[in-house]
C-alpha positions as CSV (number, residue, x, y, z in Angstrom):
1,X,136.4,60.9,96.3
2,X,139.1,61.8,93.9
3,X,136.6,62.4,91.1
4,X,134.6,64.8,93.4
5,X,137.8,66.7,94.0
6,X,138.7,66.9,90.4
7,X,135.1,68.0,89.6
8,X,135.1,70.6,92.4
9,X,138.5,72.0,91.0
10,X,137.1,72.3,87.5
11,X,134.0,74.1,88.8
12,X,136.0,76.5,90.9
13,X,138.5,77.0,88.1
14,X,135.8,78.0,85.7
15,X,134.1,80.4,88.2
16,X,137.4,82.0,89.0
17,X,138.2,82.3,85.2
18,X,135.0,84.2,84.6
19,X,135.8,86.7,87.3
20,X,139.5,87.2,86.5
21,X,140.7,90.7,87.0
22,X,143.7,92.4,85.4
23,X,145.2,95.6,86.6
24,X,147.7,97.9,85.1
25,X,149.0,101.3,86.1
26,X,150.2,103.9,83.6
27,X,152.1,107.1,84.1
28,X,152.1,110.4,82.1
29,X,154.1,113.5,82.7
30,X,153.3,117.0,81.5
31,X,155.7,119.9,81.8
32,X,154.0,123.0,83.0
33,X,156.9,125.3,83.9
34,X,155.6,128.4,82.2
35,X,151.9,127.7,82.5
36,X,149.8,130.2,84.4
37,X,146.5,128.4,83.9
38,X,145.7,124.7,83.2
39,X,142.2,123.6,82.0
40,X,141.4,119.9,82.9
41,X,138.8,118.3,80.6
42,X,139.1,114.8,81.8
43,X,136.5,112.1,81.4
44,X,135.9,109.6,84.1
45,X,137.0,109.4,87.8
46,X,140.0,111.4,88.9
47,X,141.5,112.8,92.1
48,X,143.9,115.7,92.4
49,X,146.6,115.8,94.8
50,X,149.3,118.4,95.4
51,X,153.0,117.6,95.3
52,X,156.3,119.3,95.4
53,X,157.2,118.5,91.8
54,X,157.2,121.1,89.0
55,X,155.3,119.0,86.4
56,X,152.0,117.3,86.4
57,X,152.2,113.5,87.0
58,X,149.1,111.4,86.0
59,X,148.9,108.0,87.4
60,X,146.0,106.0,85.8
61,X,145.1,102.6,87.2
62,X,143.0,100.4,85.0
63,X,141.1,97.4,86.2
64,X,139.5,95.0,83.7
65,X,137.4,91.9,84.5
66,X,136.3,89.1,82.1
67,X,138.9,89.9,79.5
68,X,142.4,88.7,78.6
69,X,145.7,90.6,79.0
70,X,145.8,91.0,75.1
71,X,142.7,93.1,75.2
72,X,144.0,95.3,78.0
73,X,147.4,95.7,76.1
74,X,145.5,96.6,72.9
75,X,143.4,99.2,74.7
76,X,146.5,100.8,76.3
77,X,148.4,100.8,73.0
78,X,145.6,102.5,71.1
79,X,145.5,105.2,73.8
80,X,142.1,104.5,75.3
81,X,143.3,105.9,78.7
82,X,145.7,108.7,77.5
83,X,145.6,112.3,78.3
84,X,146.8,114.9,75.9
85,X,148.2,118.4,76.6
86,X,147.2,121.1,74.2
87,X,148.7,124.5,74.4
88,X,149.6,127.5,72.2
89,X,152.4,127.1,69.7
90,X,154.6,129.2,71.9
91,X,157.4,127.2,73.3
92,X,156.6,128.6,76.8
93,X,152.8,128.5,76.9
94,X,150.8,130.5,79.5
95,X,147.6,128.5,79.1
96,X,147.5,124.7,78.8
97,X,144.6,122.3,78.4
98,X,144.9,118.7,79.5
99,X,142.1,116.5,78.1
100,X,141.1,112.9,77.6
101,X,142.1,111.6,74.2
102,X,139.0,109.3,73.9
103,X,136.0,111.0,75.5
104,X,133.5,108.4,74.5
105,X,134.7,105.1,75.8
106,X,132.1,102.6,74.5
107,X,131.5,99.5,76.7
108,X,133.9,96.6,76.2
109,X,132.4,93.3,74.8
110,X,133.9,89.9,74.4
111,X,133.5,87.9,71.2
112,X,130.5,86.1,72.9
113,X,128.8,89.4,73.4
114,X,129.3,89.6,77.2
115,X,130.3,92.9,78.6
116,X,133.6,93.4,80.4
117,X,133.7,95.4,83.6
118,X,136.3,98.3,83.2
119,X,137.3,100.8,85.9
120,X,139.9,103.4,85.2
121,X,140.8,106.0,87.9
122,X,143.4,108.7,87.6
123,X,145.4,110.5,90.3
124,X,146.6,113.8,89.1
125,X,149.6,115.1,91.0
126,X,149.7,118.9,90.6
127,X,152.6,121.2,91.6
128,X,151.8,122.9,94.9
129,X,152.4,126.2,93.2
130,X,148.9,126.0,91.7
131,X,145.4,126.7,93.2
132,X,142.7,124.1,92.4
133,X,139.2,125.4,91.5
134,X,136.3,124.0,93.4
135,X,135.0,122.1,90.3
136,X,138.6,120.6,89.9
137,X,138.7,121.7,86.2
138,X,140.9,124.8,86.5
139,X,144.4,125.2,88.0
140,X,145.8,128.7,88.5
141,X,149.4,129.4,89.4
142,X,149.7,131.2,92.7
143,X,151.1,134.7,92.5
144,X,154.7,134.9,93.6
């Protein structure tokens, strides 16, 4: 009986190990005080929500299956999920572009060749002083 319990524990442990999931949430803030228009060129799934803040807050949640925490840490460190703000050299830019640093995210593979499931979803909190275009790619400051 005891041997059956040990064997069952080992089997369940190996199955659980194969489907292990890690999750990490990252935050980025973009100051947009002087911006009149913001162009969003963001790869992947994202949702836009309005908030009372005066900056753009991006909350990205990454879920990774069949990999270890070192892989996830490396991907975050190399900037795989980062967004970048690009604007004119003016210290008070009127036009800002926020875009994905790595547009082409190649599928992740383990050393044994198996693919890892990766899901990254961003919530973009936009100041309520901006109008959001229907295609969710352009933000325009409301006239005062």
